[in-house]
N, C-alpha and C positions, 0 to 999 in steps of 0.2 A: 787666496790671500794668506790663509793659515799655513799652507805649504811653503810659501815664500818666506814667511817669518821664521818657520821652523828651519828651513835651509840656511837662512842667515845666522840663526842662533847656533846651529851645528858648525857652520864655517868659522864663526867667531870662537867657539869653544876649541875647535881643532887648531886654530892659530894660537890660542892661548897655551895649548899643550906643547906646541912647537917652541914657543918662547920659554916655557918653563923647562923644557928639555935642555935648552941652552944654558939656563941658569943652574941646572943640575951639576955643572962643573964645580960650582962652589959647594962645600960640604953643607950638610943640614945645619950644623952648629954655626957656620959662618952666615948662613941665611938668617938664622934666628937672631944673631948678633946685629946684622944689618937692619933687621926689623925692630931692634931694641926690645926683644921679648925677654921676660924674666919669670922665674918661678914656674908655676903650673902651666902658664901659657907657653913658655919656652919648651917645657917637657912634652906637652901635647903636640906642639908644632914639630919637634924633632922626631917624635914617635910616628906621626903621620908621614913626615918627609921620608924617613928611612924605610917605612913600610910601603910606600907608594900608595897609601890610602887616600890621597888627596883627589884622585881622579873621580871615583864614584861619588863621594859626597858633593863635590862641586857640580857634577852633572845633576844630581838630585836636588841640590840647592837651586840650580838654575831652573829646573822644572817647576819647583815650588814658587819661584819668583814669577815665572811666566803665568802660573795659575793664580797669582796674587794672593798667596796664602800667608797668613801671619799667625803668630802665637802658637797655641796648642795644635791647630790644624796643620801648620807648617811642620812642627816638630814630629807629629804623627806621620805625615806624608813622607818626610825625609827618612825617618826611621824605617818605614816599610819599604821605601825605594832602595835604601842601602841593603836591607835584608834580601830583597829580591835580586839585587845585583850580585850579592855574595853567593846566592844560591845557584847562579848560572854558571 
C-alpha cells in the first residue's frame, strides 16, 4: 500500500514538473505578477524561479506533508532534506 501511495505521489510530482516547465515560457517576473506578489514575497519567488530552486524544496515539502509534520518538526525536516539534496 505504501509503495502504491509513493508511486502515485511521484507520478503527481512529475506531472507537476511537466506543467511547470510549460509555464516556464513566461518570465519569472511575469509569473510573480500573475500571482500578485509584492515586496519580499516577490523577490523570494523570483530568486527561486530563476535559480531553479523550486524543485528540491517542493519535493521536501511533499515528503514533510506525507509524514504529517508541522511547525518546528516540519521546518527542521525540510531544512535537512534540502541540505541533503544539495549535497548530492
